[in-house]
C-alpha positions in Angstrom: 0.0 0.0 0.0 1.4 3.4 -1.0 1.8 6.1 1.7 -0.4 9.1 1.6 1.0 12.3 0.1 1.3 13.9 3.5 3.8 11.3 4.6 7.6 11.8 4.5 8.1 8.5 2.8 11.4 6.6 3.3 14.2 8.3 5.2 17.7 7.5 6.3 19.6 8.2 9.5 22.6 10.4 9.2 25.6 10.5 11.5 27.4 13.5 12.9 30.9 12.6 14.2 32.6 15.1 16.4 36.4 14.6 16.9 38.4 17.5 18.4 40.9 16.7 21.1 41.6 20.5 21.5 38.0 21.3 22.2 36.3 18.2 23.7 32.8 18.1 25.0 33.2 18.6 28.7 30.5 16.6 30.6 29.1 17.7 33.9 30.9 14.8 35.6 34.2 16.2 34.5 34.9 13.7 31.8 36.1 15.1 28.4 34.6 13.4 25.3 37.1 14.2 22.5 35.0 12.1 20.1 31.3 11.2 19.9 28.7 10.4 17.3 25.1 11.6 17.1 22.5 9.8 14.9 20.0 12.2 13.5 17.3 12.7 10.8 16.1 15.8 9.0 12.6 16.2 7.5 12.1 19.1 5.1 14.6 21.5 3.6 16.8 24.1 5.3 16.1 27.5 3.9 18.8 29.9 2.6 19.6 31.4 6.0 18.8 28.2 7.9 16.3 30.0 10.1 13.4 27.5 9.5 14.7 24.8 11.8 12.6 23.0 14.5 14.8 21.0 16.9 12.8 18.0 18.3 13.8 16.1 21.4 12.4 12.6 21.7 11.1 10.9 24.9 13.1 8.6 27.1 13.1 5.5 25.0 12.5 7.2 21.6 15.0 7.6 18.8 16.1 10.0 16.1 13.5 8.4 13.8 10.5 10.7 14.2 8.8 10.5 10.8 8.6 8.4 7.6 9.8 4.9 7.2 13.3 3.8 8.1 13.7 0.0 7.8 17.4 -0.2 8.7 20.0 1.6 10.9 23.3 -0.3 10.8 25.3 -1.5 13.7 22.6 -1.7 16.4 22.9 -5.4 17.3 19.3 -6.1 16.4 17.7 -3.2 18.4 16.2 -1.7 15.2 13.1 -3.9 15.5 10.1 -3.7 13.3 8.2 -1.4 15.6 11.0 1.1 15.1 10.5 1.3 11.3 7.8 3.9 11.5 8.6 7.3 12.9 7.3 7.9 16.5 5.8 11.3 15.5 4.6 10.3 12.1 1.2 11.9 12.6 2.8 15.3 13.4 5.5 15.7 10.8 5.1 16.1 7.0 3.5 18.3 4.4 0.5 20.1 5.8 0.9 18.5 9.3 1.6 20.2 12.6 5.3 20.4 11.8 4.9 21.3 8.1 7.9 20.2 6.1 6.9 22.5 3.3 7.9 25.3 5.7 10.2 23.8 8.2 13.2 21.6 8.5 12.7 19.3 11.5 15.8 17.8 13.1 15.7 15.0 15.6 18.8 13.4 17.1 19.2 10.3 19.3 20.5 11.3 22.7 24.1 11.1 23.6 24.2 8.0 25.7 21.5 6.5 23.5 21.4 3.1 21.7 20.2 3.9 18.2 23.5 5.1 16.6 24.6 7.8 19.0 27.6 7.2 21.2 26.5 5.3 24.3 27.3 2.4 26.6 26.5 -0.2 23.9 28.7 1.5 21.2 32.4 0.7 20.9 34.9 2.5 23.1 37.7 3.6 20.8 40.2 3.1 23.5 39.4 -0.6 23.9 37.5 -1.7 20.8 34.8 -3.2 23.0 31.4 -1.8 24.1 31.8 1.0 26.7 29.5 -0.8 29.2 30.1 0.4 32.8 33.0 2.7 31.6 30.6 5.0 29.9 30.4 8.3 31.9 27.4 9.5 33.7 25.3 12.0 31.9 23.2 15.1 32.8 20.5 16.7 30.7 22.8 19.6 30.0 25.4 17.1 28.4 22.7 15.8 26.0 21.7 19.4 25.2 25.3 20.5 24.6 26.0 17.6 22.3 23.1 18.7 20.1 24.3 22.3 20.1 27.5 20.9 18.6 25.3 19.2 15.9 23.6 22.5 15.2 27.0 24.2 14.9 28.1 21.5 12.4 25.0 22.2 10.3 25.7 26.0 10.5 22.4 26.7 12.3 22.8 29.6 14.7 19.2 29.8 16.0 16.2 27.4 15.7 12.8 28.7 15.0 11.4 26.4 17.6 12.5 23.7 20.1 10.0 21.0 20.9 10.2 18.2 23.4 7.7 15.7 24.8 7.9 13.9 28.2 11.5 13.7 29.2 12.2 15.6 26.0 10.4 18.5 27.5 13.2 18.8 30.1 15.7 18.9 27.2 13.7 21.6 25.4 13.7 23.8 28.5 17.4 23.1 29.2 18.3 24.0 25.6 16.2 27.2 25.7 17.6 28.4 29.0 21.2 27.2 28.4 21.2 28.8 25.0 18.6 31.6 25.3 19.8 33.3 22.0 19.4 30.1 20.0 15.7 29.3 20.5 12.7 31.3 19.4 9.6 29.3 20.3 9.7 26.7 23.1 7.2 23.9 23.2 7.4 21.5 26.2 4.6 18.8 25.9 3.5 16.7 28.8 6.5 17.6 30.8 7.6 19.7 33.7 10.4 21.8 35.3 11.5 19.4 38.0 11.6 15.7 39.0 8.7 14.9 41.2 8.8 12.6 44.3 6.7 10.0 42.5 9.0 10.0 39.5 12.0 9.6 41.8 10.5 6.6 43.5 9.5 4.9 40.2 12.8 5.7 38.6 14.6 4.2 41.5 12.4 1.1 41.3 13.4 0.8 37.6 17.1 1.2 38.4 16.8 -1.5 41.1 15.0 -3.9 38.7 17.9 -3.7 36.2 20.8 -3.7 38.6 19.5 -6.6 40.6 19.3 -8.8 37.5 22.2 -11.3 37.9 22.9 -10.9 34.1 23.5 -7.2 34.5 27.0 -7.8 35.8 27.6 -4.2 36.7 26.9 -3.1 33.1 29.5 -5.3 31.4 27.2 -8.0 29.9 27.6 -7.5 26.1 29.6 -10.7 25.6 27.2 -12.9 27.5 23.5 -13.1 28.6 21.8 -9.7 29.0 19.6 -8.5 31.8 16.3 -9.0 30.0 14.3 -9.9 33.1 15.4 -6.7 34.9 15.0 -4.5 31.9 11.5 -5.9 31.1 10.5 -5.3 34.8 11.7 -1.7 34.6 9.6 -1.2 31.5 6.5 -2.5 33.2 7.0 -0.3 36.2 7.1 2.7 33.9 4.5 1.6 31.4 1.6 2.0 33.8 2.2 5.8 33.9 2.4 6.2 30.2 -1.1 5.3 29.3 -4.3 5.5 31.3 -5.6 2.5 33.2 -8.7 2.4 31.1 -6.5 2.2 28.0 -4.5 -0.6 29.5 -7.8 -2.5 30.1 -8.9 -1.9 26.5 -5.6 -3.0 25.0 -5.4 -6.1 27.2 -8.8 -7.2 26.0 -10.4 -10.3 27.7 -8.0 -13.1 26.6 -4.9 -14.3 28.3 -1.9 -14.4 25.9 -0.5 -17.2 28.0 -1.4 -18.9 31.4 2.1 -20.4 31.8 3.8 -19.2 35.0 6.4 -16.7 33.6 8.9 -16.9 36.5 7.9 -19.6 38.9 4.7 -20.9 40.6 2.4 -17.9 39.9 -0.1 -18.5 37.1 -1.5 -15.3 35.6 -5.3 -15.0 35.8 -5.9 -11.7 34.1 -5.4 -10.4 30.6 -3.9 -7.2 32.1 -1.1 -9.3 33.6 -0.3 -11.0 30.3 -0.5 -7.6 28.5 2.1 -6.1 30.9 4.3 -9.2 30.6 4.2 -8.8 26.8 5.0 -5.1 26.9 8.1 -5.7 29.0 9.3 -8.7 27.0 8.8 -6.8 23.7 10.8 -3.8 24.9 14.0 -5.7 25.7 14.5 -6.5 22.1 14.8 -2.9 21.1 16.6 -1.2 24.0 19.8 -1.2 26.0 19.9 -1.6 29.7 22.9 0.7 30.3 21.3 3.4 28.1 18.1 3.1 30.2 20.1 3.6 33.4 22.1 6.6 32.1 18.9 8.4 31.0 17.1 7.5 34.3 20.2 8.9 36.2 20.0 12.2 34.2 16.3 12.4 35.0 16.9 11.9 38.7 19.6 14.6 38.8 17.6 17.1 36.6 17.8 20.6 38.1 17.2 23.6 35.9 19.6 25.8 37.9 22.4 23.2 37.8 21.8 22.6 34.1 21.9 26.3 33.2 24.3 27.9 35.7 21.7 30.4 36.9 21.9 31.6 40.5 18.1 31.5 41.0 14.9 30.9 39.1 14.2 34.6 38.7 17.5 35.1 36.9 16.9 31.9 34.9 13.4 32.8 33.6 14.5 36.4 32.9 16.7 34.8 30.1 13.5 33.7 28.4 11.8 37.1 27.8 12.8 37.1 24.1 11.3 33.6 23.7 7.7 32.5 23.3 6.3 29.4 25.1 3.5 27.0 24.2 3.0 24.6 27.1 0.8 21.5 26.7 -0.8 19.5 29.5 -2.8 16.3 29.3 -5.6 16.1 31.9 -5.3 12.3 32.3 -1.4 12.3 32.5 -0.1 10.1 35.3 3.5 10.6 34.5 3.6 14.4 34.3 0.3 15.7 35.9 -1.1 19.1 35.1 0.3 20.5 38.3 3.8 20.2 36.9 3.0 22.3 33.8 1.1 24.8 36.0 4.3 25.4 38.0 6.2 26.2 34.8 3.5 28.5 33.4 3.3 30.5 36.7 7.1 31.0 36.6 7.0 32.2 33.0 4.1 34.5 33.8 5.9 36.0 36.8 9.0 36.7 34.7 6.8 38.3 32.0 7.6 35.6 29.4 5.0 35.2 26.6 3.2 31.9 27.3 0.2 30.0 26.0 -1.0 27.0 28.1 -3.1 24.3 26.5 -4.7 21.5 28.5 -5.7 18.6 26.2 -8.6 16.5 27.3 -7.9 12.8 26.6 -8.6 9.4 28.0 -5.2 8.1 26.6 -3.0 9.3 29.5 0.6 10.5 29.0 0.9 8.8 25.6 -1.8 11.1 24.1 1.0 13.2 22.7 2.0 10.2 20.5 -1.5 8.9 19.7 -3.7 11.9 19.1 -2.2 14.4 16.7 -5.6 16.0 16.0 -5.7 17.4 19.6 -2.3 19.2 19.2 -2.0 20.1 15.5 -4.2 23.2 15.4 -2.3 24.8 18.3 1.1 23.8 17.0 0.4 25.1 13.5 -0.9 28.3 14.9 2.0 28.9 17.3 4.7 28.0 14.7 3.4 30.4 12.1 5.3 33.7 12.5 2.3 35.9 11.8 -0.2 33.9 13.8 -3.3 35.7 14.9 -5.3 34.7 18.1 -7.8 31.9 17.8 -10.5 31.0 20.2 -11.4 27.4 19.9 -14.6 25.7 21.1 -14.4 24.7 24.7 -11.5 27.1 25.5 -11.1 29.0 28.7 -9.0 32.2 28.3 -7.5 33.6 31.5 -6.9 36.9 29.7 -8.5 38.0 26.5 -6.3 39.2 23.7 -7.0 40.9 20.4 -3.3 41.1 19.5 -1.8 40.0 16.2 0.0 37.2 17.8 -1.1 34.6 20.3 1.7 35.9 22.6 1.6 39.6 21.8 0.6 42.1 24.5 2.3 40.5 27.6 1.8 37.1 29.1 -1.8 35.9 28.6 -1.9 32.2 29.5 -4.7 30.3 27.6 -5.8 27.1 29.1 -7.8 25.1 26.5 -9.5 21.8 26.9 -10.3 19.9 23.7 
């Protein structure tokens, strides 16, 4: 079956290799990376002055492949499974879509520390010729952001039209905008926040424990033997229940057991929800790396906007953003990043007189709504990304402050909370 004309079609991952012993990437832990690789994809064409770029940060276990079809990325030891072939934001990127490739060039890179072609624990350490494993340095959000700033420099892009990030990618979008305030115009954090919550800390720690307690983990040096599939699958199950709503889990699980064989010992599953969750974890281990999972969880646990940006306090930090414009998305059923977290961000932006629009999407899909329901986000994204956008009142919207300006952000800091 041919793809619709609004699709990107087949794409190919590109690789940026940085190698400069005189100017290494200095990580927050103090380690210098003289050489690293970032896997990335571009959708759309750069304009003459390279001012039409949208930098897109993926979620925790996402990849550089955000749109189109990419059947193969070499050198990944089988992790590029069939479910990776279609872009994770396929419904959002392409001609006429929210991120319109007739107007914009969308760039998405796999995180430093990732496992889809960027330098990470599963890639070869040039000093040993073997996978980095436990020797790979710890990472912070700012390290991932800095590596992508190097990519932009390589592509001769001084400033991006917009930076967008969903879930954990929202942290990265904020860190990029506040670490490089002159390099970002519009900032769009989706279903994210400005700090790590207590519940997130607990659940992240549970996932770390699940992986590290697997006997096959062997401190992270397991690439030449059995891998910690049981621990990684359990970590995925711990997280999965916050990504989608419980009602959606029940719907997806259906009424039939996939298997009634005891998966680990004596306990026989008696619910389709159990077998669904077992399947989700087992499916995940084929496409992801345990050490990458731990490095990203660690960066999440240590996320601190002041530490990531070098600001002395939040007032100074948000004052940097006054020449930027923010579109903040909440999802009312989000169990991973509840609406309270976006409210905190919006209030800080308002206090600092930063132009901000706040949209709360009504969905029964939970956190993963930002992946599954492009129609709820597309009108707002299109409107915000258009340079000469005029205000739009949509059915069901609640406006905190009315505005008749020529831009949705013009005239100060009206926050618009809209429920679709």
